[in-house]
N, C-alpha and C positions, 0 to 999 in steps of 0.2 A: 437159643431163640431161633425160630424159623424165620428166614428172611426171603426165601424163594420157594414157591410151589410150582412144580412143572407137571403138566397133566396131558396125557394123550386124549384124543377125542373119541373115536369110534370104539365101542366096547368098554369105554372107561368113563369119560364125562357124559357121553350120550348114551341113551338107552338103545335097545335093539331096533327101534324104529327111527333112530337118528334124531331123537328129540332131546332138547336140553331142559332140565328141570328148572322151573321158574324161580326156585329158591336161589339159583346161582347168582342172579343179578344183585340181590341184597347182600349175599355172602361176600361176593367179590368187592363190593363197596366197603364193607367192614374190614376186609383184609387190607385194602388200599389205605384206609384211614389209619391202620396200625403200621403202615410202612412195609407190608409184606407184598412182594411182587408176585404176580401170577403169569405163568407162561403156558401157552398152548403149543404142545409138541405133537405134530400130526403129519401123516403121509399126505394129507389134503393139500391142495394148492393154496397159496397165500390169499388169492382173491376170493376163494371160497370162504376162508376163515374171516377175512376182513368183512365180507358181506354179512356174516352171521353175528359178528361182534362189533359192528360199526359204532354203536352208541358208547362203547367203552374202550375203543381201540387205543386210545392214548394211555390207558392203564395197563394194557397187556403187552407181552412180548410174544411174537409169533415165530415159532420154529416150524416152518412149513416144509413140505416135500421131504419129510423125514430128517429135517435139520439141514438140508442143503441150502436153504434160503431163510435167513433170519432178518426180521424187520422189527424195529422199535420206533414208535412215533413217526411212522412214514419214512424212516431212514434205513437203508441197508446196513446191517451190522456185520453180516457174514454171508458169503456165498461160496459154494463148492460145486463147480460145474463138471460136466462130463465132456471129454473131448469128442469132436465130431467123428473121428475114425471109429472110436469105440461105440458111439451111439449108433452109427450106421450098422456096425456088426451085430449089435443086439436087436436092432429093428429087423434085420434080415432073418435072424434066427426066429424071432417071434412070429413073423409072417407064416412060418411053416408049422407052427404048433396047432394041433387040432382043437377047435372050440376056444381058441384064445385070440385076443385082439390087442394091438399095440397102441399105446399112447406115449407121445413124447411130451414130457412136462418140462416147460422152459420158463425163463424169467418173465416173459411178457404174456404168455398164453400157454395152453396145452393144445396139442395137435393130434388129429386122428385122420386116417385115410379110409376107414371102413364105415359104411352108413347103416350097418345092421341096427335096427331099432332097439332091440333088447340091449345091445352093447351100449348104444348112445344114452339110453335111459339110465343105465348104471353109471356111466362115466360122468354124466351131468350132476350126479349127487355129490361129487367130490371136486369137480373142476368147473368153477364159475365161468372162466374164460376158456372156451373150447372151440377151436377152428377145424373145419374139415378141409383137408388138402389132398392133392392128387398123389403126392409122393413124400412120405415122411423123411426120406433120406435127403431131401432138398430143403428142409426147413432152415431158415436163416434166423436163428435165435440162440440165446445162451441156454444150452440144455442142462437141466438139473438132474433128470433121471429118465430112464426108459421104463415105463410101467406096462405090465401085462395084466389084462383082465381075462381071467381063466375060468370059464364056466365048468371046467372039469376038475377044479380044485387046484389052486396054485401050489400047495405044498407037495402034492403027489403027482402033479403033471408038469407044469411049466418049469418049476424049480429044478427038475431033473435035467432040463436043457441048458441051464445056466450054472449049475453047481460047479462045473469045471473052472469057472472064472472067479471063484471065491477068494483065491489068494491075491488077486490083483484088483478086484472090485468089491463093492458092497452089494451082496445079493440078499435081499430081505423079503421074507414072506410077511406081507403086511395085513393079510386077512385071508379068508377062505377063497376069495376070488382074485386076490391081488398079490402081485410080485413086483418088487422095485429093484432096478439095477442102477447103481450110481457110482460115483468116484469112491475109491477105497476109504477115504477119510470122511465121507459124507454120512453121518448118522446122527441120531438125536443126542447121543452121549457127547459127541464133539461139540454140538451146538450148545448144550447145557454148560459145558466147561467154558466156552467163549463168553457166555452170559455171566458166569461166576467171576471170571476175570474182569469183565467190563464193570460190574457193579461191586466188586470186592466182597463177594459172598462165598463163604467157605462150604466145604463138603458137609460139615456138621450143622450148617444152617439151611440145608436144602432138603426138600421133600419132593418125591416123585411118585406118580401113579401111572401104571400101564397095564396092558393086558395081552399084547401079542408080540411076535418075534421081532418086529421092527422097533420094539421098545427095549431090547436086550441091553444095548450099551448104556442106555439111560439109567438102568437099574444100579449102576455102579457109581453114579455121580452124586448121590445124596445119601447121607446116613439113614434117612427115613425113606426107604424105597418100598413102595407098596404095590403088590400085585393084586388085581381085582380077584374077588372070591372065585369068579368063573373064568379066570385067565388061562392062557395056554400053560400046560404043565411046566414047560421050560422057564417061563417067566416067573411062575410061582417058586420054582427052585432058586432062581437068581435073586429074587427080592428078599429084603430083610423082614418084611411084614406082609400079612395077608389081610385084606379088608374083611369086615364081618358081613358086608352086603355086596351084592352083585351090582353091575352097572344099571340093571333094571330096577334096583332098589335104592338108587341114589347113593351108591357106595362111597364115592369121592366126597361129596358134601357131608354125609353123615360122619365120615372119619374125621374130617376137619373140625366139625362141631364137637365130636366126642373128645378130641384132643385139646379142646379149649382155646383154639386159635381165634375164634370169633365169639 
């Protein structure tokens, strides 16, 4: 019996316009009534997720910032921060990458030092709390990750600048524009395991959905791991199952319904 469903947001639960299908609200209520917990696992900031799901926030588990910050019913369940020395190093590298912009995602807010309008418009899609500061290296907050917004493609451009740190840190391509650098243990998979331990839920009772490389560790946490039909090839390879439908075709909800969970 499935007791936990963990779902990525962008490219998975949301369509390519960032919209959530209205069927979700009724489906989540039915799942909750059956005792099935639903977790949102996203590279997005907690406050961004909270704003979108405010009306059912007490039903959901939030695995924000790629699992670095986990909140359930307004309480911090898990946090995996990045030390300040490392954060400063990654900020300084990011400043030198062409067509790329640095965001420091922290516990209380996200911070930027560049006021390029194209960049800010993109950042505000994912960070509800966003402060503009003069110097990111002087931010006084608990840093969860350093994020690079790369208009030249994160996988083929900025990732190459951070690849050398993969043995000591988690370097995750989170989307075509996005690269996240966090503490080595900070990933969605670690966060899911924390939730399984907290609620006494087994691997065999867990279902996960994802589409991109920052979902990789999560694919091994549940027996029923689904890659979206249009997922990154490496995620399709890592998952146990493939959805019949893409994120634009409501693939997550259709799969849940076809499996008879609601």
